[in-house]
TORGUZA-555650 format. One record per residue (C-alpha): residue number from 0; residue in three letters; chain; x, y, z. Coordinates in Angstrom, 2 decimals, padded with zeros to 5 digits. Layout:
+------+------+------+---------+---------+---------+
: milo : bado : selo :      c1 :      c2 :      c3 :
+------+------+------+---------+---------+---------+
:  NUM :  ALA :    A :       X :       Y :       Z :
...
+------+------+------+---------+---------+---------+
***
This chain:
+------+------+------+---------+---------+---------+
: milo : bado : selo :      c1 :      c2 :      c3 :
+------+------+------+---------+---------+---------+
:    0 :  UNK :    A :  087.08 :  013.15 :  101.33 :
:    1 :  UNK :    A :  083.55 :  013.14 :  102.59 :
:    2 :  UNK :    A :  081.62 :  016.40 :  101.97 :
:    3 :  UNK :    A :  081.61 :  018.95 :  104.70 :
:    4 :  UNK :    A :  078.10 :  019.28 :  106.16 :
:    5 :  UNK :    A :  076.98 :  021.20 :  109.16 :
:    6 :  UNK :    A :  075.91 :  018.05 :  111.08 :
:    7 :  UNK :    A :  079.48 :  016.67 :  111.00 :
:    8 :  UNK :    A :  080.70 :  019.65 :  113.01 :
:    9 :  UNK :    A :  081.00 :  019.40 :  116.90 :
:   10 :  UNK :    A :  078.07 :  020.87 :  118.56 :
:   11 :  UNK :    A :  075.65 :  020.61 :  115.61 :
:   12 :  UNK :    A :  075.14 :  016.81 :  115.32 :
:   13 :  UNK :    A :  071.26 :  017.14 :  115.83 :
:   14 :  UNK :    A :  070.85 :  020.50 :  114.07 :
:   15 :  UNK :    A :  070.31 :  023.91 :  115.20 :
:   16 :  UNK :    A :  067.07 :  023.36 :  117.07 :
:   17 :  UNK :    A :  068.42 :  020.43 :  119.07 :
:   18 :  UNK :    A :  068.60 :  020.74 :  122.84 :
:   19 :  UNK :    A :  071.93 :  021.87 :  124.11 :
:   20 :  UNK :    A :  073.47 :  018.89 :  126.08 :
:   21 :  UNK :    A :  076.71 :  020.97 :  126.98 :
:   22 :  UNK :    A :  076.57 :  024.57 :  126.32 :
:   23 :  UNK :    A :  080.26 :  025.12 :  127.47 :
:   24 :  UNK :    A :  081.67 :  022.78 :  124.87 :
:   25 :  UNK :    A :  079.35 :  024.24 :  122.23 :
:   26 :  UNK :    A :  080.44 :  027.79 :  123.05 :
:   27 :  UNK :    A :  084.14 :  026.68 :  123.42 :
:   28 :  UNK :    A :  083.83 :  025.11 :  119.80 :
:   29 :  UNK :    A :  082.23 :  028.34 :  118.42 :
:   30 :  UNK :    A :  084.90 :  030.60 :  119.87 :
:   31 :  UNK :    A :  087.64 :  028.29 :  118.60 :
:   32 :  UNK :    A :  086.19 :  028.52 :  115.07 :
:   33 :  UNK :    A :  086.09 :  032.16 :  115.27 :
:   34 :  UNK :    A :  089.68 :  032.46 :  116.32 :
:   35 :  UNK :    A :  090.74 :  030.10 :  113.69 :
:   36 :  UNK :    A :  088.92 :  032.02 :  110.99 :
:   37 :  UNK :    A :  090.33 :  035.41 :  112.11 :
:   38 :  UNK :    A :  093.90 :  033.88 :  112.31 :
:   39 :  UNK :    A :  093.69 :  032.50 :  108.74 :
:   40 :  UNK :    A :  092.15 :  035.74 :  107.55 :
:   41 :  UNK :    A :  095.13 :  037.71 :  109.03 :
:   42 :  UNK :    A :  097.69 :  035.33 :  107.59 :
:   43 :  UNK :    A :  096.16 :  035.52 :  104.03 :
:   44 :  UNK :    A :  096.00 :  039.34 :  104.39 :
:   45 :  UNK :    A :  099.64 :  039.62 :  105.30 :
:   46 :  UNK :    A :  100.63 :  037.47 :  102.49 :
:   47 :  UNK :    A :  098.54 :  039.40 :  099.93 :
:   48 :  UNK :    A :  099.63 :  042.83 :  101.39 :
:   49 :  UNK :    A :  103.31 :  041.89 :  101.35 :
:   50 :  UNK :    A :  103.29 :  040.47 :  097.83 :
:   51 :  UNK :    A :  101.60 :  043.57 :  096.48 :
:   52 :  UNK :    A :  104.23 :  045.76 :  098.25 :
:   53 :  UNK :    A :  106.98 :  043.53 :  096.66 :
:   54 :  UNK :    A :  105.52 :  043.82 :  093.31 :
:   55 :  UNK :    A :  105.16 :  047.63 :  093.70 :
:   56 :  UNK :    A :  108.88 :  047.66 :  094.71 :
:   57 :  UNK :    A :  109.88 :  045.69 :  091.72 :
:   58 :  UNK :    A :  108.00 :  047.88 :  089.40 :
:   59 :  UNK :    A :  109.10 :  051.09 :  091.02 :
:   60 :  UNK :    A :  112.29 :  051.36 :  089.04 :
:   61 :  UNK :    A :  113.73 :  054.81 :  089.84 :
:   62 :  UNK :    A :  110.68 :  056.43 :  091.10 :
:   63 :  UNK :    A :  111.30 :  057.31 :  094.77 :
:   64 :  UNK :    A :  107.60 :  057.97 :  095.81 :
:   65 :  UNK :    A :  106.57 :  054.26 :  094.59 :
:   66 :  UNK :    A :  109.74 :  052.76 :  096.41 :
:   67 :  UNK :    A :  108.71 :  054.59 :  099.62 :
:   68 :  UNK :    A :  105.07 :  053.47 :  099.19 :
:   69 :  UNK :    A :  106.16 :  049.87 :  098.64 :
:   70 :  UNK :    A :  108.43 :  049.92 :  101.67 :
:   71 :  UNK :    A :  105.60 :  051.32 :  103.85 :
:   72 :  UNK :    A :  103.21 :  048.66 :  102.55 :
:   73 :  UNK :    A :  105.53 :  045.88 :  103.29 :
:   74 :  UNK :    A :  106.41 :  047.20 :  106.68 :
:   75 :  UNK :    A :  102.65 :  047.50 :  107.49 :
:   76 :  UNK :    A :  102.09 :  043.98 :  106.44 :
:   77 :  UNK :    A :  104.89 :  042.82 :  108.63 :
:   78 :  UNK :    A :  103.86 :  044.84 :  111.74 :
:   79 :  UNK :    A :  100.28 :  043.43 :  111.24 :
:   80 :  UNK :    A :  101.69 :  039.93 :  111.34 :
:   81 :  UNK :    A :  103.65 :  040.65 :  114.38 :
:   82 :  UNK :    A :  100.77 :  041.98 :  116.11 :
:   83 :  UNK :    A :  098.63 :  038.87 :  115.20 :
:   84 :  UNK :    A :  101.38 :  036.50 :  116.44 :
:   85 :  UNK :    A :  101.90 :  038.50 :  119.75 :
:   86 :  UNK :    A :  098.13 :  038.37 :  120.40 :
:   87 :  UNK :    A :  098.15 :  034.56 :  120.48 :
:   88 :  UNK :    A :  099.54 :  034.40 :  124.08 :
:   89 :  UNK :    A :  096.82 :  036.94 :  125.40 :
:   90 :  UNK :    A :  094.15 :  034.82 :  123.71 :
:   91 :  UNK :    A :  095.47 :  031.75 :  125.45 :
:   92 :  UNK :    A :  095.55 :  033.70 :  128.77 :
:   93 :  UNK :    A :  092.06 :  034.95 :  128.30 :
:   94 :  UNK :    A :  090.86 :  031.38 :  127.56 :
:   95 :  UNK :    A :  092.67 :  030.02 :  130.63 :
:   96 :  UNK :    A :  091.06 :  032.80 :  132.85 :
:   97 :  UNK :    A :  087.54 :  032.13 :  131.39 :
:   98 :  UNK :    A :  088.05 :  028.22 :  131.44 :
:   99 :  UNK :    A :  087.61 :  027.95 :  127.70 :
:  100 :  UNK :    A :  090.04 :  026.13 :  125.47 :
:  101 :  UNK :    A :  090.12 :  028.77 :  122.65 :
:  102 :  UNK :    A :  093.11 :  027.77 :  120.92 :
:  103 :  UNK :    A :  091.88 :  024.03 :  120.68 :
:  104 :  UNK :    A :  091.53 :  023.35 :  116.99 :
:  105 :  UNK :    A :  090.15 :  019.88 :  117.41 :
:  106 :  UNK :    A :  086.59 :  020.89 :  117.10 :
:  107 :  UNK :    A :  087.02 :  023.64 :  114.40 :
:  108 :  UNK :    A :  085.87 :  023.64 :  110.79 :
:  109 :  UNK :    A :  089.38 :  023.34 :  109.55 :
:  110 :  UNK :    A :  090.20 :  020.05 :  111.34 :
:  111 :  UNK :    A :  087.21 :  018.54 :  109.52 :
:  112 :  UNK :    A :  088.68 :  019.67 :  106.18 :
:  113 :  UNK :    A :  091.93 :  017.83 :  106.87 :
:  114 :  UNK :    A :  092.55 :  014.41 :  105.05 :
:  115 :  UNK :    A :  092.24 :  011.43 :  107.25 :
+------+------+------+---------+---------+---------+
***
């Protein structure tokens, strides 16, 4: 896999000081990158929070307060994941209203990391 360099990303082929040929596509790629990073962070946060809650549940034994804390922690993680999943259609709708392809992952950092 070739090393990831900033110049290989869409919108940065000539560096930061290059004249902007198409500001709309650069903005769309930047917003798409931001949405991708937030979504991945939310998914990883859910996973970590849920696993910590499950481990707390396992180690709770007969302690009711720890068991309640673990249930609340796992419920909070699940509610957070549902909120993230339910916001995706709203992000799509906002992108369509503004004319930006926000959920397009072809120009994101993460599409450059995938093996070809």
